[in-house]
C-alpha angles and dihedrals in degrees: 000000000000119000094239091052091052090051092051092050091047091050092050091050091049092050089050092051092048091048092051090047092050091050090050091051092051091052097044107128115248109220106323094331118116115204114229134171125239124227086265089058092251128128108275109222094181140330120205097163111157094029127101119238095226096179127025120182119187130185117186141135090292094059137262127305140165126212121203127197097226105163130043111193109196124202138166114276124217116232116268140166119270091251090055090050092051091050092050092051091052095047104049147020091265119117110203133213127177096271107022144025126222122219110205123212116199130204132187111245095223093048107029094163096056122091118238127220102262093203090058096044091047090055092044093051092047090055090048092056100060140005132184132179135224092213144003099234104180139004101182101078088217097105100057092118091054091055096043092252099116086076102016120219088220134012120195124191118188132188116193133207091259089057092251118133141207129195119197128192118199123196139173129337114261119242120275093019093287093144139269133296118251139175134175132222089249098072148001092252117127115206134194106227131187111261090227089063094055107030096109091057088069096049111119120244097251093054092063092071121096112273098201105122103183135032125248118272132168109199123025116216102181139012126187122187123193137146140114090296089065127069089186131034116251113216126176131173141160115307110251096175125091092206091072125065116220139056099263136051129190113226099179139086077013137322112298136163114246129213112240090212095050094046091049090051086061103036102040096062089048090068106094090355112192130204127211098228142018109234100183143340134216090027117179130203091263090058097055095087090063089065099038091253101115089082100019123215086221135010118191125186120196128193121185142175116288094038095287113151136154142162126224126198120196138188126227111274115258128227090282092053092250125132141179122242138179137191101226091217089069140042101236123109116206134195124212145143120290094210090061092056111063092184092069111095090003116178124214092244090055087075102039134089115261091252120078090219126009115154123176103277094215091058098056109111097176136013121194111192124186131186135153091004094305125115126205124191120201118191119200126204124197121200127181129210144147128265124220090276090052094249114146114255131194125209123191123195131179133211133197118194088351093304123111113238134189104285090210090072096058092037091056091049092050088050090052090052088054087058091073105105135202120259130191091232109115114223123239129226116317092217110122093014121133127215114244100170139009127187122183125183130193123184143228102232103021099064114193093024114115134168122206124189118188125185113209127193119213129205091266092058094253121138123227123199114220113192120192091341096313124110104231117170147320116277134193107288095204090054091048091052091052090053093049091049091058097054100085092041097059097086095043110027120099089232137347114237116246108226114238119225090242090057097044 
């Protein structure tokens, strides 16, 4: 064999020996810790899958707390593959056996009567069951200060259902978002761990509590809104009158028709309403001022079917659109975003139909219309019968001065009146205003109920809508003039024009 060939073979053997030695060095146990690889080919720090973390103690910048697994709810488990079982154990607080699964309920030792946020505790328990590292950064134990482990940012102590324990120390974040530094009480090794595997260890104590503010309800029956943001109480309830279409009716500041869709946009999200943060717990009356809740910006009371009722108080949103709120039946103050809660700062018109007045036309028994000093009374008559298929029919006729007129004429005018829409422009003083149109309705079934809409013209030529004696808003003056011009034509004209939306 040539000399060069022998040298090459010798070099290859030496490289192999050195490689094996280097691998052996990397896998030398530190203390009593044996280094293993996870199924993702990462360094397995520990794996407690299948056990129950019975006690979890966390110390971080938000304080110290201890969670206890106090209730194991057992139920039958459907058969599944082993891979499915492993995935289930990793994804929830359920420890599985062959025949049953165990749902674990956690409580905080200092506040055993307060519910915890299950999403947070599920995630916390998952991270307590197994940990793996991207890299083994240091074995010496002499660089703890450099990694933020001399005074850990978070310390987690865990006792499992087999009486084994783990203690984790979490330090600084690594540069460029690579992860966080971690070590255990079992060795000097410092690991680089994915941030997503440790994020719940940094959650502050208060944020572990349940963030559901209101109970579940299906159908709201009443809503009352008060507070320093409101000069008048807003009260809505179920509509008990047949003369109004829709499920809800506002009764204060006056009687107004509500839009089902708009009311539901407010009430539906208030069932099981959740906040983003917990601001404080065990709050007493003397503490409310600190959160702007002693004289709330808004107070909203909800009553619903089944006896469900609650009251929320809320502060004025700050410059970042965040506000405090509290369910007065509890002692927890929450923080959340104003733009995700449409009920905050709600205006009356946010709940109403687009029309200022729009009764059911088949329920009007009498319409008294006044313009330019003239008054016109229209009397409606409703008769019922059966058609040839024995279905009930309803026929409505109308008379003016005792003479029957074409009902289409008055119906078109009533429809045009319904075209007057709310605006957010607040009316000024009515002093010096003159009346240009008045429409008053009374109804067949709801005796004693009347609605009166008056349009007033001020000195600047603006038109104010006054509903049931209350000045409401400015309306389009040109539209109001067109309505007033139709009044004296109703009895005599061949037909009253129905205003098109594009012309309104």
